[in-house]
C-alpha positions, -999 to +999 in steps of 0.1 A: +407-113+548+443-123+542+456-136+509+462-171+524+432-194+524+418-200+558+422-237+553+459-231+554+459-208+583+438-230+606+448-265+595+464-289+619+491-305+598+492-343+594+510-361+623+548-357+621+554-370+656+554-336+672+528-326+698+499-304+688+497-272+709+463-260+722+473-225+734+448-207+756+456-173+741+449-186+706+413-190+715+408-152+712+428-148+680+412-139+647+435-153+619+423-144+584+401-114+590+409-079+602+380-072+626+344-079+635+329-055+610+349-071+582+338-105+593+302-096+595+303-082+560+318-114+547+294-135+566+265-120+547+285-129+515+290-165+529+252-170+531+248-161+495+277-182+483+268-212+505+232-211+492+244-213+456+271-239+463+247-261+483+221-259+455+247-270+429+261-299+449+225-310+456+216-308+419+249-325+409+239-354+433+272-373+432+293-358+460+287-345+495+303-326+523+306-336+560+312-309+586+323-322+620+320-299+650+338-308+682+346-287+712+342-283+750+308-275+764+298-239+755+322-238+726+292-230+703+284-261+682+247-253+681+252-216+675+276-223+647+251-245+629+223-219+635+243-190+621+263-206+593+234-225+577+207-199+582+203-193+545+207-228+532+179-249+519+172-275+546+163-301+521+200-306+513+213-305+548+214-334+573+222-326+610+231-354+635+236-348+672+256-376+688+247-382+724+252-411+748+250-443+727+216-460+728+214-497+738+212-506+702+242-485+693+262-501+721+256-536+705+277-525+675+311-511+669+316-474+677+316-464+640+283-481+633+261-452+642+285-428+624+282-447+591+244-446+594+244-408+597+268-400+568+255-375+542+240-390+511+252-378+476+242-342+472+239-334+509+258-314+534+260-334+566+267-318+599+279-338+629+273-321+663+299-342+681+310-373+663+332-404+662+357-385+683+336-389+714+350-424+714+385-411+719+376-381+741+349-386+767+355-424+767+391-418+774+386-391+801+361-411+820+378-445+815+348-461+799+370-485+779+405-498+784+434-476+772+445-501+745+409-500+731+407-462+727+442-460+714+434-484+685+405-462+675+428-434+661+438-458+633+403-470+629+390-435+625+417-426+600+409-456+578+371-449+581+376-412+571+399-421+542+372-445+529+345-418+533+366-392+515+374-417+487+337-422+481+332-385+472+326-368+506+348-338+515+354-338+553+358-306+572+366-312+609+365-281+632+378-281+667+361-251+683+390-239+705+376-223+737+396-210+766+391-221+802+381-186+813+356-181+785+339-213+793+334-201+829+319-169+816+295-188+794+285-212+821+278-183+845+258-166+818+236-197+816+230-195+854+224-157+853+198-158+826+165-177+833+160-184+796+194-201+794+193-222+826+177-251+808+211-256+790+230-259+824+234-294+838+247-303+873+274-324+856+288-293+838+307-284+869+323-318+873+332-319+836+350-286+840+372-300+867+384-325+841+396-297+817+433-308+817+423-343+808+401-332+780+428-309+766+452-338+765+426-360+748+420-333+722+457-328+716+461-365+708+430-366+686+441-335+666+477-348+662+468-384+653+437-378+631+445-347+610+452-363+576+453-353+540+419-370+535+403-355+566+422-325+581+414-309+614+410-271+616+416-254+649+390-226+651+395-200+678+360-197+694+362-173+723+348-147+699+315-159+686+315-137+656+349-151+645+339-187+651+309-183+628+328-164+602+357-190+602+335-221+599+315-204+571+347-195+553+361-230+556+329-244+541+329-219+512+366-226+504+360-264+505+329-263+483+345-239+458+375-262+456+351-290+448+336-270+420+300-284+419+281-277+387+245-280+376+239-311+354+235-305+317+207-328+306+205-336+269+171-321+262+154-313+229+146-277+240+127-268+208+104-298+211+098-293+248+090-256+244+066-265+216+049-290+239+045-263+266+030-237+242-006-227+249-032-243+227-044-225+196 
């Protein structure tokens, strides 16, 4: 790994008015680690460190972490969760998959269902898709008027600032996949019977909208990467790198938070005496 924290290498800087680039070639890059073998060694270390950090933040019970995963179909949101959190106690983890809004959810503002899924103190929350669906798919498919989805950038920024101020560290990862790699992964789903269940007829039509989605992602990254809730652009053509990078970002975030076990004021001598075997 390089000396620079990965949070610096992958971070999308707060909006300065310039356009955010989503370069196809960058999807195969591996900033922060030399090669796959080095990443795999460090991933084993991530599991140990994450387990300890998650236990401490759960025991502390006052703060939380929210990991947001967004990306095109086949970018690996499910796989990232499965690999990065394989060694973490599920009691302290809360995963929410955001799909098409239910009739009840549609009766409320777009952030209503997001608020209900926020991690509680002591938890690591994971959003598989998120509030950004309402400036991505909604925009691409014209589900609401342009002036509606454009106002949502500011609404999201205010919401995330409020969440961060309440004690939740927000880690937003855009899983950056290339157009060619998506095709390979979609074909793999067709070629393997045990993967075909993942393929939907609509995947082909959605792929034809690639330029529109890229434009929507560029705007979301540019307008909603803030000091309180930064975006990280995670190259995701290489599965091993994607998993390593998200794990590293979480470790760096939790270590910066410095969670600690509570120190209860206990009369240890009296308590040990009470636990002594009877004479």
